[in-house]
C-alpha positions, -999 to +999 in steps of 0.1 A: -109-458-105-109-464-142-125-439-166-153-453-188-163-437-220-200-431-225-199-437-262-174-451-288-143-429-287-127-433-322-107-406-340-076-405-363-043-399-346-029-365-353+007-373-346+015-401-370+050-404-384+039-389-418+033-356-402+069-351-391+102-346-409+115-378-393+102-402-367+101-388-332+123-403-306+120-397-268+155-397-252+160-394-214+190-395-190+183-416-159+192-401-125+197-365-138+167-345-127+180-313-143+162-329-173+127-336-159+115-355-189+128-371-220+135-348-250+114-355-280+134-351-312+130-361-349+157-386-358+161-399-394+156-437-394+188-441-415+210-422-390+235-445-372+229-449-335+265-438-328+260-407-348+229-398-328+249-403-296+279-382-309+260-355-327+226-350-310+231-359-273+257-331-266+231-305-278+206-319-254+225-328-223+259-311-223+247-283-200+250-308-172+286-312-158+283-350-157+279-351-195+316-345-201+325-374-178+304-401-195+321-433-204+299-444-232+313-480-231+297-485-197+264-467-204+233-488-198+205-483-223+168-489-219+141-491-246+105-488-233+118-495-198+136-527-206+174-532-208+186-529-244+219-530-262+219-507-293+245-512-320+264-479-327+272-488-363+236-497-372+208-473-382+181-462-359+157-484-378+180-514-377+183-509-339+145-514-339+137-477-332+105-462-347+082-433-343+075-423-308+098-449-292+113-441-258+149-447-249+168-438-218+204-442-207+220-445-173+256-436-167+270-457-138+288-435-112+272-403-125+240-395-106+235-358-108+251-329-089+264-343-056+231-361-048+212-328-053+181-325-074+202-319-105 
């Protein structure tokens, strides 16, 4: 059943890009339930995608033993649920990423801890 508002429901958004030090990006790792939801982090639009992978992702995901086994050349990327091929040498903005975008990555052959919930 859909929800219907009784009156006009208009208000200014409180989480616009100008309220953060950098645009927010949601980043999730498919098949790894140790991380129940994507991380939300500020990522400068001029940061190269490859630098984000090398410098930010280890701080978010390296607690999982699969992280050290990732072959980044076979990693599958998704933007807003659709297959996507980022370019490591281009900036986040040049890769089409903006405030509150969602990206996820899948690592073929690495699906958590022995099929467990992690």
